N, CA and C of each residue as an Amber inpcrd file, in Angstrom:
protein
   387
  92.3130000  90.2630000 102.0670000  92.3870000  89.0060000 102.7660000
  93.6830000  88.3000000 102.3590000  94.4670000  87.9220000 103.3120000
  95.7140000  87.2280000 103.0150000  95.4970000  85.7280000 103.1770000
  96.1420000  84.9760000 102.3010000  95.9940000  83.5250000 102.4060000
  97.1180000  82.9690000 103.2670000  96.7550000  82.0050000 104.0560000
  97.7460000  81.3360000 104.8940000  98.4320000  80.2600000 104.0900000
  99.7100000  80.1980000 104.2080000 100.4500000  79.1530000 103.5110000
 100.5020000  77.9220000 104.4070000  99.9140000  76.8490000 103.9010000
  99.9240000  75.6180000 104.6830000 101.1430000  74.7910000 104.3120000
 101.6660000  74.1020000 105.2780000 102.8280000  73.2620000 105.0540000
 102.3850000  71.9680000 104.3940000 102.9930000  71.6830000 103.2660000
 102.6800000  70.4290000 102.5810000 103.4700000  69.3100000 103.2370000
 102.7770000  68.2140000 103.4880000 103.4590000  67.0530000 104.0790000
 103.2220000  65.8370000 103.1950000 104.0380000  64.8330000 103.4110000
 103.8860000  63.5850000 102.6700000 104.0270000  62.4270000 103.6410000
 103.5260000  61.2940000 103.2140000 103.6600000  60.0970000 104.0270000
 105.1260000  59.6790000 104.0490000 105.5420000  58.9850000 105.1060000
 106.9180000  58.5100000 105.1750000 107.3140000  57.6530000 103.9750000
 106.3920000  56.8540000 103.4510000 106.6990000  56.0000000 102.2940000
 107.0660000  56.8440000 101.0740000 106.3460000  57.9410000 100.8810000
 106.6320000  58.8330000  99.7620000 107.9890000  59.4980000  99.9430000
 108.2600000  59.9550000 101.1550000 109.5470000  60.5960000 101.4420000
 110.6910000  59.5950000 101.2410000 110.5120000  58.3620000 101.7010000
 111.5530000  57.3450000 101.5420000 111.8120000  57.0780000 100.0630000
 110.7490000  57.0420000  99.2760000 110.8940000  56.8220000  97.8400000
 111.6790000  57.9640000  97.2030000 111.3550000  59.1910000  97.5880000
 112.0620000  60.3510000  97.0510000 113.5280000  60.3700000  97.4830000
 113.8150000  59.8300000  98.6500000 115.1920000  59.7790000  99.1500000
 115.9470000  58.5520000  98.6310000 115.2150000  57.6050000  98.0300000
 115.8430000  56.4000000  97.4950000 116.2740000  55.4150000  98.5590000
 115.4990000  55.3360000  99.6450000 115.8320000  54.4050000 100.7170000
 114.6590000  53.4690000 100.9880000 114.9560000  52.3560000 101.6330000
 113.9710000  51.3360000 101.9780000 113.3090000  51.7310000 103.2950000
 112.0240000  52.0270000 103.2620000 111.3040000  52.5550000 104.4340000
 111.4700000  51.7130000 105.7000000 111.3140000  50.3690000 105.6650000
 111.4500000  49.6110000 106.9070000 112.8370000  49.7220000 107.5640000
 113.8360000  50.1680000 106.8200000 115.1790000  50.2990000 107.3870000
 115.4190000  51.6780000 107.9930000 114.4840000  52.5990000 107.8210000
 114.6450000  53.9470000 108.3700000 114.3200000  53.9580000 109.8590000
 114.7790000  54.9820000 110.5870000 114.4690000  55.0670000 112.0240000
 112.9580000  55.1590000 112.2780000 112.5460000  54.6870000 113.4230000
 111.1250000  54.6920000 113.7890000 110.5270000  56.0890000 113.7230000
 111.2680000  57.0880000 114.1640000 110.7570000  58.4700000 114.1470000
 110.4210000  58.9020000 112.7220000 111.1990000  58.4670000 111.7460000
 110.9390000  58.8060000 110.3450000 109.7010000  58.0690000 109.8540000
 109.5530000  56.8050000 110.2350000 108.4430000  55.9740000 109.7660000
 107.0970000  56.3850000 110.3460000 107.1080000  57.0020000 111.5180000
 105.8560000  57.2530000 112.2340000 105.2080000  58.5980000 111.9450000
 105.9590000  59.5600000 111.4170000 105.3670000  60.8760000 111.2340000
 105.3580000  61.3170000 109.7950000 104.5670000  62.3570000 109.5360000
 104.5400000  62.9530000 108.2070000 105.8170000  63.7660000 108.0180000
 106.2410000  63.8820000 106.7700000 107.4590000  64.6130000 106.4470000
 107.0680000  65.8260000 105.6110000 107.4820000  67.0080000 106.0700000
 107.1630000  68.2270000 105.3150000 108.1420000  68.3770000 104.1550000
 107.7870000  69.2090000 103.2110000 108.6840000  69.4820000 102.0820000
 109.9930000  70.0850000 102.5690000 109.8960000  70.9400000 103.5820000
 111.0980000  71.5690000 104.1280000 112.0170000  70.5180000 104.7630000
 111.4180000  69.5680000 105.4950000 112.2020000  68.4930000 106.0990000
 112.8590000  67.6290000 105.0250000 112.1140000  67.3360000 103.9630000
 112.6630000  66.5400000 102.8730000 113.8350000  67.2770000 102.2190000
 113.6560000  68.5710000 101.9690000 114.7370000  69.3640000 101.3810000
 115.9720000  69.3480000 102.2690000 115.7700000  69.4500000 103.5790000
 116.8860000  69.4170000 104.5290000 117.5680000  68.0510000 104.5010000
 116.7860000  66.9810000 104.4680000 117.3550000  65.6310000 104.4120000
 118.1690000  65.4280000 103.1340000 117.7080000  66.0120000 102.0270000
 118.4320000  65.8680000 100.7650000 119.6970000  66.7280000 100.7470000
 119.6090000  67.9330000 101.2870000 120.7420000  68.8530000 101.2540000
 121.8210000  68.4860000 102.2740000 121.3950000  68.0900000 103.4510000
 122.3390000  67.7830000 104.5250000 121.8980000  66.4880000 105.2100000
 122.1300000  65.3340000 104.5550000 121.6170000  64.0660000 105.0910000
 122.2680000  63.6930000 106.4250000 121.4450000  63.2140000 107.3700000
 121.9950000  62.7350000 108.6400000 122.7500000  61.4240000 108.4190000
 123.4840000  60.9940000 109.4180000 124.3150000  59.7970000 109.2890000
 123.4960000  58.5570000 108.9340000 122.3020000  58.4020000 109.5220000
 121.5000000  57.2090000 109.2260000 121.1360000  57.1460000 107.7410000
 120.8710000  58.3020000 107.1340000 120.5130000  58.3340000 105.7130000
 121.7380000  58.0210000 104.8500000 122.8790000  58.5880000 105.2000000
 124.1140000  58.2740000 104.4670000 124.4290000  56.7840000 104.5530000
 124.2760000  56.2210000 105.7350000 124.5660000  54.7940000 105.9380000
 123.6140000  53.9140000 105.1300000 122.3230000  54.2580000 105.1220000
 121.3510000  53.4830000 104.3360000 121.6840000  53.5490000 102.8520000
 122.0450000  54.7210000 102.3820000 122.3780000  54.8670000 100.9650000
 123.6560000  54.1010000 100.6130000 124.5610000  54.0220000 101.5670000
 125.8470000  53.3670000 101.3270000 125.7270000  51.8360000 101.3980000
 125.0770000  51.3270000 102.4500000 125.0870000  49.8830000 102.6840000
 123.7370000  49.1930000 102.5060000 122.6470000  49.9550000 102.4770000
 121.3230000  49.3590000 102.3070000 120.7310000  48.9150000 103.6280000
 119.6720000  48.1710000 103.5920000 119.0600000  47.5590000 102.4220000
 118.4690000  48.6100000 101.4800000 118.5450000  48.3070000 100.1830000
 118.0880000  49.2240000  99.1450000 116.7350000  48.7780000  98.6130000
 115.8700000  49.7360000  98.2470000 114.5890000  49.3670000  97.6270000
 114.8320000  48.8050000  96.2220000 113.8490000  48.1190000  95.7030000
 113.9960000  47.4410000  94.4120000 114.4240000  48.3600000  93.2630000
 113.9100000  49.5900000  93.1480000 114.3950000  50.4420000  92.0500000
 115.8980000  50.7040000  92.1290000 116.4260000  50.8470000  93.3300000
 117.8580000  51.0780000  93.5090000 118.6280000  49.7920000  93.1950000
 118.1130000  48.6570000  93.6510000 118.7520000  47.3680000  93.3670000
 118.8090000  47.1560000  91.8490000 117.7020000  47.4170000  91.1790000
 117.6550000  47.2390000  89.7220000 118.6840000  48.1350000  89.0400000
 118.7720000  49.3870000  89.4550000 119.7320000  50.3150000  88.8560000
 121.1620000  49.8590000  89.0960000 121.4570000  49.4060000  90.3100000
 122.8140000  48.9620000  90.6260000 123.1990000  47.7080000  89.8380000
 122.2220000  46.8780000  89.5110000 122.4980000  45.6640000  88.7370000
 122.3990000  45.9040000  87.2330000 121.8610000  47.0580000  86.8360000
 121.7420000  47.3660000  85.4180000 120.6130000  46.6330000  84.7280000
 119.5310000  46.3910000  85.4820000 118.3680000  45.6980000  84.9290000
 117.1030000  46.4740000  85.2980000 115.9720000  46.0380000  84.7460000
 114.6940000  46.6520000  85.0960000 114.1390000  46.0180000  86.3730000
 113.1440000  46.6520000  86.9530000 112.4830000  46.0880000  88.1340000
 111.7960000  44.7730000  87.7500000 111.2170000  44.7240000  86.5620000
 110.6040000  43.4820000  86.0760000 111.6580000  42.3970000  85.9200000
 112.8360000  42.7870000  85.4560000 113.9360000  41.8430000  85.3150000
 114.3470000  41.2450000  86.6480000 114.3170000  42.0920000  87.6900000
 114.6020000  41.5790000  89.0380000 113.6030000  40.4920000  89.4110000
 112.3260000  40.7790000  89.1720000 111.2840000  39.8100000  89.5180000
 111.4640000  38.5120000  88.7330000 111.7720000  38.6440000  87.4340000
 111.9960000  37.4360000  86.6260000 113.2020000  36.6580000  87.1470000
 114.1700000  37.3640000  87.7190000 115.3500000  36.7140000  88.2770000
 115.1300000  36.1730000  89.6750000 113.9380000  36.3970000  90.2280000
 113.6180000  35.8740000  91.5510000 113.9910000  36.8060000  92.6970000
 114.3850000  38.0290000  92.3930000 114.7470000  38.9900000  93.4350000
 113.5160000  39.8440000  93.7280000 112.9190000  39.6060000  94.8880000
 111.6920000  40.3280000  95.2310000 111.8360000  41.1690000  96.4870000
 112.9430000  41.0200000  97.1980000 113.1450000  41.7330000  98.4580000
 114.2220000  42.8010000  98.3020000 114.2800000  43.6910000  99.2790000
 115.3460000  44.6800000  99.3290000 116.6670000  43.9570000  99.5930000
 117.7500000  44.4710000  98.9990000 119.0620000  43.8590000  99.1690000
 120.0610000  44.8730000  99.7030000 121.0540000  44.3780000 100.4220000
 122.1300000  45.2470000 100.8900000 123.1540000  45.4170000  99.7670000
 124.0390000  46.3620000  99.9350000 125.0920000  46.5810000  98.9530000
 125.9470000  45.3280000  98.7960000 126.2610000  44.6650000  99.9080000
 127.0580000  43.4370000  99.8500000 126.3530000  42.3340000  99.0560000
 125.0500000  42.2100000  99.2380000 124.2850000  41.1970000  98.4980000
 124.2650000  41.5170000  96.9980000 124.1410000  42.8050000  96.6780000
 124.1550000  43.2270000  95.2730000 125.5190000  42.9090000  94.6510000
 126.5760000  43.2230000  95.3840000 127.9300000  42.9450000  94.8840000
 128.1550000  41.4440000  94.6970000 127.5840000  40.6310000  95.5800000
 127.7120000  39.1720000  95.4550000 127.0120000  38.6780000  94.1890000
 125.8560000  39.2310000  93.8840000 125.1370000  38.8530000  92.6600000
 125.9520000  39.2740000  91.4400000 126.5060000  40.4810000  91.4830000
 127.3420000  40.9390000  90.3660000 128.5370000  40.0140000  90.1670000
 129.1730000  39.6240000  91.2600000 130.3520000  38.7590000  91.1810000
 129.9900000  37.3850000  90.6280000 128.8460000  36.8690000  91.0600000
 128.3950000  35.5540000  90.5950000 127.9720000  35.6100000  89.1290000
 127.4030000  36.7590000  88.7210000 126.9230000  37.0000000  87.3570000
 126.0860000  35.8360000  86.8320000 124.9560000  35.5460000  87.5180000
 124.1180000  34.4140000  87.1010000 123.5360000  34.6310000  85.6980000
 123.0800000  33.5550000  85.1180000 122.5390000  33.5880000  83.7630000
 121.3810000  34.5750000  83.6400000 120.4880000  34.6110000  84.6310000
 119.3510000  35.5320000  84.5530000 119.8330000  36.9780000  84.4960000
 120.8990000  37.3120000  85.2270000 121.4230000  38.6870000  85.2330000
 122.0140000  39.0240000  83.8590000 122.7470000  38.0930000  83.2830000
 123.3030000  38.3170000  81.9460000 122.1910000  38.5650000  80.9340000
 121.1530000  37.7510000  81.0110000 120.0170000  37.8790000  80.0900000
 119.3030000  39.2220000  80.2870000 119.0340000  39.5850000  81.5310000
 118.3060000  40.8240000  81.7950000 119.1320000  42.0550000  81.4260000
 120.4530000  41.9990000  81.6200000 121.3060000  43.1140000  81.1990000
 121.2800000  43.2610000  79.6750000 121.2990000  42.1380000  78.9710000
 121.2280000  42.1840000  77.5070000 119.8930000  42.7750000  77.0570000
 118.8210000  42.3620000  77.7140000 117.4990000  42.8980000  77.4020000
 117.4710000  44.4000000  77.6450000 118.0240000  44.8380000  78.7630000
 118.0460000  46.2580000  79.1080000 118.8670000  47.0410000  78.0780000
 119.9700000  46.4740000  77.6200000 120.7980000  47.1360000  76.6060000
 120.0180000  47.3050000  75.3010000 119.2430000  46.2860000  74.9260000
 118.4180000  46.3760000  73.7130000 117.3510000  47.4570000  73.8580000
 116.7530000  47.5390000  75.0390000 115.7320000  48.5560000  75.2890000
 116.3480000  49.9520000  75.1570000 117.5330000  50.1510000  75.7510000
 118.2020000  51.4510000  75.6510000 118.5420000  51.7930000  74.2000000
 119.0020000  50.7870000  73.4580000 119.3670000  50.9840000  72.0550000
 118.1410000  51.4010000  71.2400000 117.0330000  50.7260000  71.4580000
 115.7970000  51.0400000  70.7420000 115.2780000  52.4200000  71.1370000
 115.3650000  52.7600000  72.4100000 114.9280000  54.0860000  72.8620000
 115.7540000  55.1760000  72.1950000 117.0600000  54.9620000  72.1080000
 117.9370000  55.9410000  71.4470000 117.5970000  56.0500000  69.9650000
 117.3090000  54.9260000  69.3120000 116.9420000  54.9370000  67.8910000
 115.6620000  55.7360000  67.6710000 114.6650000  55.4990000  68.5250000
 113.4000000  56.2170000  68.3920000 113.5610000  57.7080000  68.6600000
 114.3930000  58.0500000  69.6360000 114.6320000  59.4660000  69.9290000
 115.3070000  60.1440000  68.7390000 116.3040000  59.4880000  68.1510000
 116.9900000  60.0470000  66.9860000 116.0160000  60.2230000  65.8270000
 115.1590000  59.2400000  65.6180000 114.1580000  59.3340000  64.5480000
 113.2180000  60.5030000  64.7940000 112.7330000  60.6400000  66.0370000
 111.8090000  61.7230000  66.3690000 112.4840000  63.0820000  66.2540000
 113.7580000  63.1680000  66.6630000 114.5000000  64.4290000  66.5400000
 114.6670000  64.8030000  65.0780000 114.9330000  63.8090000  64.2360000
 115.0970000  64.0490000  62.8030000 113.7850000  64.5330000  62.1950000
 112.6920000  63.9050000  62.5770000 111.3720000  64.3250000  62.0770000
 111.0400000  65.7360000  62.5190000 111.3600000  66.0530000  63.7770000
 111.0740000  67.3940000  64.2870000 111.9100000  68.4490000  63.5750000
 113.1470000  68.0960000  63.2250000 114.0200000  69.0490000  62.5250000
 113.5200000  69.3260000  61.1120000 112.8930000  68.3310000  60.5020000
 112.3610000  68.5090000  59.1360000 111.1110000  69.3770000  59.1360000
 110.4510000  69.3680000  60.2640000 109.3950000  70.2930000  60.3740000
 108.0070000  69.9630000  60.3820000
């Protein structure tokens, strides 16, 4: 008996998350149907113009906005940023460099520093055996 290979599909929201784009900004055809793994692989390997444009100019989902600003998603919320932003809006925030952004970047730097310290400690412990 041979098994049939079924095509795995995902919801458009999941595919948009994997592609790093804001779902409401994608074309209607993308939003309305399921996306197969093969389609997702094709979109990642050879992105159509709409995907390139979304990645370039936005609007970007909050994880992308947070990364571009160098803060956490929670930091965005504390700073009052709750919506998707375009690249131009992100650049304007960077240029303005508000107090909340300075504070959240400092917090993020401390988190990275502590994570590196803990990793070094754990690596040292593992090397000792």
